[in-house]
C-alpha positions as CSV (number, residue, x, y, z in Angstrom):
1,M,294.3,215.7,229.8
2,D,294.6,215.1,226.0
3,A,293.3,216.7,222.9
4,K,290.0,214.7,223.1
5,D,289.2,216.3,226.5
6,S,289.7,219.9,225.5
7,G,286.2,220.4,224.2
8,L,287.7,222.1,221.1
9,Q,286.1,220.8,217.9
10,L,288.0,221.3,214.6
11,L,285.8,221.8,211.7
12,A,286.5,219.6,208.8
13,R,286.4,220.9,205.3
14,Y,283.2,219.9,203.4
15,G,283.5,216.4,202.1
16,Q,286.8,215.7,203.7
17,N,285.8,212.6,205.3
18,D,283.0,211.5,202.9
19,C,283.5,208.0,201.5
20,V,282.3,208.8,198.0
21,M,283.5,207.3,194.8
22,P,285.9,209.7,193.2
23,M,284.9,211.3,189.9
24,G,287.0,210.3,187.0
25,R,290.4,209.0,187.8
26,R,292.4,207.9,184.8
27,S,289.6,207.3,182.4
28,W,288.9,211.0,182.2
29,L,292.4,211.6,180.8
30,F,291.3,210.2,177.5
31,C,288.6,212.5,176.3
32,W,290.0,212.6,172.8
33,T,289.5,216.3,172.1
34,E,289.5,219.5,174.0
35,L,285.7,219.9,173.4
36,G,285.2,216.4,174.8
37,A,287.2,217.3,177.9
38,R,285.2,220.5,178.3
39,D,281.9,218.6,178.1
40,V,283.1,216.1,180.7
41,G,284.1,219.0,183.0
42,I,280.6,220.5,182.6
43,I,278.9,217.1,183.4
44,Q,281.2,216.5,186.4
45,S,280.5,220.0,187.7
46,L,276.7,219.4,187.5
47,I,277.0,216.1,189.3
48,V,279.1,217.4,192.1
49,T,276.9,220.5,192.4
50,C,273.9,218.1,192.7
51,R,275.7,216.2,195.5
52,L,276.5,219.4,197.4
53,H,272.8,220.3,197.4
54,D,271.5,216.8,198.3
55,V,269.9,216.3,194.9
56,D,270.0,212.9,193.1
57,P,272.0,213.6,189.9
58,Y,270.0,211.1,187.8
59,T,266.7,212.6,188.8
60,Y,268.0,216.1,188.2
61,L,269.5,215.4,184.8
62,V,266.4,213.4,183.6
63,D,264.1,216.3,184.7
64,V,266.2,219.2,183.3
65,L,266.9,217.5,180.0
66,Q,263.1,217.2,179.4
67,R,262.3,220.6,180.9
68,V,265.0,222.7,179.1
69,A,263.1,222.8,175.8
70,L,259.9,224.2,177.4
71,H,261.5,226.5,180.0
72,P,261.9,230.2,179.1
73,A,265.5,231.2,178.4
74,S,265.1,234.3,180.6
75,Q,264.6,231.9,183.6
76,V,267.4,229.5,182.9
77,A,268.9,230.1,186.3
78,E,266.0,228.2,187.8
79,L,267.4,225.0,186.2
80,T,270.6,225.1,188.3
81,P,270.7,222.4,191.0
82,R,270.2,224.8,193.9
83,L,267.1,226.5,192.5
84,W,265.8,223.3,190.9
85,K,265.7,221.7,194.3
86,Q,263.5,224.5,195.6
87,L,261.2,224.8,192.6
88,F,260.9,221.4,190.9
89,A,262.3,218.6,193.1
90,D,259.0,217.8,194.7
91,N,257.5,216.8,191.3
92,P,260.3,216.0,188.9
93,L,259.7,214.9,185.3
94,R,260.3,211.2,185.0
95,S,261.8,209.2,182.1
96,D,259.4,206.9,180.1
97,L,262.0,204.2,180.7
98,L,261.5,204.3,184.4
99,G,258.5,201.9,184.4
100,L,259.9,199.3,181.9
101,P,260.6,195.9,183.3
102,D,264.3,194.7,183.5
């Protein structure tokens, strides 16, 4: 009898075995300013949050960047990836560049 036969399943941490391209690496070390580094951190956080909620980051960002000007400030929480998926993912706003030929 070995560990495989015991029937005990160890739970892996989320994303531990995912083969996803890592965010950043060395290129993110050179943001030039603290403000640039903060902005990169915000974008990376949004992208990772989209991935955690199974939302395509490109579709999310295109939709939210168009929707943010029209959306009431009191309901800004609806534009987070988790709530956006429930409310807007079925019919996201598209970019005008989507239909252009290569």
